N, C-alpha and C positions, 0 to 999 in steps of 0.2 A: 093276842097276837104276840109272838116272840120278838124280843128286841134284837136288832141287828148287832152283831159283834164287830167292834171297830178295833182291829189289831194295832194300828198306829196309836190310838188313844190309850189302849191298854199298856203298850210299851212305854209311852211317855209317863203314864201314871206310875208304873213300876220303877222306871228310872228315877223319877222324882222322889218316890218313897225311899229308894236305896240311897240316894244322895243325902236326904235328910237324916236317915239312920246312921250313915257313915259319918256325917258331920258331927253327930252327937257322940259317936264313938271316938272320933279323932278331933277334938276341939281345936280351933285355930287353923284348921286346914280347909281349903276350899272344898265345898260339898262334892263337886264333880270329881276332883282329884282324890278325895277321900273314898268316894264310892268305887272309883277305878282301882285304887290301891287295895281296898277291902276285898273286891272281887278277885283281884290277883293274888290274894293271900299275904299281903305285905304285913309285916309286924310294925308295932308302934315306932321303933327306932328308924324305920325307913321313911317315915313321914315327917316332913319339915314344914312348919307353918310358914305361909307366904303372905306378906302384906302387899296389896295391890293398890296403887294410887291411880285413880282415874278421875282427874279433876274436871269439873264442869267448865265448858267453854262458854264464856260470856260474849265474846265477839270473834267472828261474825255471828249474827243472829238472823232470824227470819225477816227482820225489817231492814237489814243492811243491803246496800247496793255498792259494789266495788266497780271501779273503772279500770280497764286494762291500762297498764303503764304507771298507775299511781302507787304510792307506798301507803300501806295500811297496817294497823296493829291487830294481831291475833292476841286476845286476852283470855285468861282462864283463872279459876279459883285456886289459891294457894293456901287457904285457911286451914285445911285439915289433912296434912300429909301423914301417912302411917309412920309408926316408930322406926321401921327399917325399909328403905326404898332400894330396890334392886339397882336402878340406874337413874341418875338425875339428868342425864343427857337427853335433851328433847329433840323432836323432829316434827315438822308440820308438813302435811301432804295435802294437795288439792284433789278433790274427788267430784264426780258428776253422776247424777241419776241414781246410782245405787251404791251400797257400801262396797261392792266388789269392783267398782270402776274408779280406782284411785291411781293417780300418777306417781308411783313410787320412784320412778327413774329420775324425776326432776322435783325434788323436795322444794317447798317454798322457803324453808329454813331448816337448819340442823346444827347440832353441836352446842346449843344454848342450854342454860341451866333451868330446869322446870320450876325452881323456886322463884324465878324472876317474875312470873305471872303474866308476862307478855313478850312478844317478839315482833319486830317490824319486818314486813315482807313486801316485795314488789309484786303487784298483780300481773300475772302473765297475760299475754295477748291470746286469749282463747275465744272460742265461739260464744257469743252472748247467750245467756241462759239464766233462768231462775232456779236451776236445779244443782247448783254447786254447794259443796260443803268442805270443811277442812277436818282433818284428822290430826289430833295431837298424840304423838307417840313418845313414850318415855318408859316408865315402869309398866304402863299399860296403854291401851289405845282408847281414845275418846273422840266422838264424832259431834260436830256442830250441827245445828239445824240448817236446813237448806237456805241459801241466800242467792242473790243475783250478781252476775258480773256483766257489765256492759262494755262495749268498745268494738273495735275492728279486729276480727280474728286473724291471727297469724298461724295458730296451731289449732287443728281440729282433731281431738282425740275422744 
């Protein structure tokens, strides 16, 4: 019996192979960026290596429970920053349910230095749920595990 052809799987495999091959051709450059540049016919001079710092978030974690109105610390790993960081200015956003549901209009904190390893934030009065997460943004973005916020909601987003 003939095997069914899966176009999406074939494209993903081709994209992956192209990214790996391009990364080998352009060392120090993100594989996806290198693949795109190679496909566009870029020469070596047009490609600039980028260091991306995406530190692991230690807190909040899946066991944490925040209470609306309290002050808590968001903590992350600072042990291994790359040699060159695009920006040390950090920003912490609160999200719920999925990575696309982030409240960017009301950051929990911003303008702090990523090398600090932590920042204190006031927990907003949001709908109680165990599907919240924080996103740490600076040189790159990083998402915490889901955690719980309890309290009386003033904001439902």
